[in-house]
N, C-alpha and C positions, 0 to 999 in steps of 0.2 A: 504495500499499500501505499510504503513512504517511497518507494523508487517511480510510484508511478505517478506521484505528488512532483518529483523532484524533479522526471523528463517530461512530465503539462507543465511545470514552472521553466523550464529552462525552453520550452516552444516559444512560450507566448513570449517569453524574452528575445527570443529570435524572430519572430514576427513584429515583434515591435519595435526593436533594433531596425529591421529593415523596411518597413513604414516611412521608418525615419531617416533612414538612407537615402530611399530612391530617388527624390527627389534633386539631391544633392547628385548624383549618380550620374542622372535626366543631365542636371546643368552641366556639368563637367563632360559626357559624351557632345553634346549638343556645340559647347566652347571647342570642339577638337571637328566641329563638320565645319568644309567650306561653304560659302553663304549659298551657293548653287546647292546644294546638298539639304538646304536647311529649309531654304523655300519647294524643294520640290518632292521634296520624304518625308515621311511621318514624324514623331518628336521621340518613337522608342527605335527607328531606326539606328543602326550602329553607323559610324563613319566609312566609309568606303576608302576615301583619302584622308587620314586624320594628321590633322597639322597642329604648330603652335601659334601659326600668327596671328591669331585673333588675340592672344596673350598678349604677344610682343606688340601688337599695334593698340591695344585698350593702355599698354602700361607706360610707352611713350611715343604714340604715333597718332590715338583719335583722335580726333578732330572740337573741340568746345569754342563756339563762335567764330573767331579767326587765329585761333592757337591752336593748335596741335601738337600736344606736349604727354598726350596721354593722361592717367592720374599718378603718373609719380611722383608731381609736384604740392599734388593732396594726400597722398600717402606721407610724407615729409612734414608737411603743417601739421599732420594730426598728431605726429609724431610728438612735435615740436610744441603744441599743447597738452594731447593726452599726460603727460608724463610729470609734467612742472603738475598740471590738477591734481594727479592723482596723488603723489606724491604732497604735498602742500594740504588736502580735504582728511588724509588721510592720518597724515602727523597732528592736521588742529585736533579733528576731530577723536583722535584718541587723549591729546591732552584734554579738552575739553567734558572730555566722557568719563576719565578719570576723575578732575576734579567734581566733577558731580554725584559722581560715585560715593563720593565723601566727606558731601555738604550733607547736612539734614536741617536744613534752615527750611524755612517756609519759601523763603525769595531762594532759596535753590528748584526747591519743588516747583513755584512759577516759572519760572526760567527754559525748566525740561519740558513745564508743558506747554510754552509757547512756541522750544525749539520743533514741537511733535504736532503740533496746528498744522505748522508751515509745510510739513510732508505732504499734508493735503489740501496743499494751493498752486489750480492749475498752473502751469511753464506760461502762461499766455498770457494771467490777469500780474505776473510781475516784466512782464514788458517794454512798458511803459516806465517807472518807475526807476527801473535800471538803465536804458537807455537813457534818458534825465541825468540818473548819479556818473554813469561814466563821461557823460559829452562833459558836466560839470570838473573833472575829473580832468579831461583831457584824454580818456585811454578809449573813447569810443572808436573800435574800428581796427582798432589794433589788437595786436596778441597777447599783451597783457592785457587787454582791456577783457579776452574771452576767459582766459586767465580764473582771473579775480571770480569771472561770474561763474565758469563750474564750480571754484573752489566753494563758495558761498553757497549756490545754493547744492550743493551735495554733503557739505557741513552737517544737516540737521537728523541725516538717514547717515550718516559715521557714525556720529555721535551717540545717536539711540543703540547703535548695535553696541557698541566700545561699552559704554554708560551701562545695560543692561549684565552684559562678561563680570562687570569687573566688581558689580554687586553681588554678584554668585561666589568673589574669591570669600572665603572665610574672615572674619574682621580678626579674628586672635591673629591669624598672617599677619596682618598690618599693624595687630599692637604689638607683639613682636620684633616686626623691626622696628619699631618708632623707637622700643626700649634699647634698643642697639645703637641708636643714635641715625637711624638713617631718615635723610628729608626728603621733602616730598618728590621732587626732580627725581634724583638715585634711587628712589623705589618705586617708582615709576617706570624706570629703564630699567635695574635692578631686578625688580622681584614683577612688576604686570606685565609689562610687554612682553616678556620670556612665556611667562604664562597664558600668553593667548596667542598663541602664533595661530590655533583654526579661525579666532574669531578676523584676525591680520587677513586670510586667505580668502574669506566669504568677503570682506570689505574689498580689499583688491580688483577679486574679479568683475564682483558685482558692480563699482567705481567704474573699474576699468570698460569695462560692456557697457556703461549707462555713457560716457563719456567717448570714447569710438565710436561709438551709433547715432550720437545727437546731431540732430539737426537743423534743429528749430533755433539753437542762442548760436551754431557757429554760422548757421547761414544771415540773422541778423547783427553778429555784435563782430565778426571776423573780419569784415571790411574789405578791399579789390589784393590779391595776392598772397593774403591768408587762408583763405577755406579750405576750410577741413573736405576728407577724403568723400565723406559722405554729399555735400554738397557739392561737387567734381563730380560724383557718380550720379545726381542727381542733373546736373547741367550735359553730361554727356548725352542721357539718356536724350533729355529735352532737344538738344542743339544740332539731330540728325536731319537731313533735308535727303529727298529721292526714298532710297532702297534703306531701310533699317537695320542694320550690323546688327542683328540676335546674337553674333554668336563674343562678339567685342563684349557688347552687352552684358552678357553674361562671364562672358571672364573677367572683365571689370567688376562684377556685384561678387565673386566670387574670389579676388584678392583684397577685396574691402571687407570681407567677412572673412580671414585668413586667419588674422591675428588676433580675434577674439577664440577662437575654434585653438587654435593652440597653447591661448592660457589657458580654457578650462583641461584641454588634456595633461599639460604641464603640471596641474595643478588637482590635480583629480582625487591624487590620494589625500592633499592633504583637507578638501571639502567633504571628502567621505571621513574622516578622522575631526573635522570639526563639527559632522553631523550626528556620527554615536558616541562625540561626547554632550551636546547637546539631550541626548537621547536619556544619556545614563544619568545627568543634572537630574534631566528632569522625571 
């Protein structure tokens, strides 16, 4: 009976994995087809003459308006925006979450409620106030401005995750550290952060995914020449005249999605460990 259940469970998991992988496989196969095969065949046909020309064109030759440089510049712009935004938001979120986990006053609780409420505010509502603020600071349309926007917008979510994790640490551990003369920042760096590696993995993956896939703020605040890859991809698919190059569009979309997929694959063990840790703690 147990063996039958195991086989059935593995069968369901395999079918689920195939259901998720099928669209990705079809996209990859289509990107290898010349445009003539796509127009004259069906979605499930294998390429008769597979080629990587669509990938090369999507990377550095696809035309966006009068500029035929592909999505390479957009990928680089995204890296220059995502990495500083990720480091800044996670660092500040860990610090504020740690501080809120130690405070017991009603003012700290009120601040946490405000941060929590900000998670439910639609991004479109904050566009105009942020535009005015960045304009007054002289940062509108700059890379620094969009990094600041991503940091501020991601801070409540990161703070919530870190605060909830730090609250689960036994208070006796913190009391013992204080008796040994450990200060605020030393306790955070040497005690709390090493214990919070699972939640750090969750925060990094979720924040990276949000930042990399952002379109709204990238379109609004990046300015000319600083557009992230999501904006470049949208411009690429809208800028085609005549026959649509579906193979180039699909290749570009897969290149845009590749970094988040790699992040998930590389951090899968930490994510599983964090899930197990949270389940055990519950």
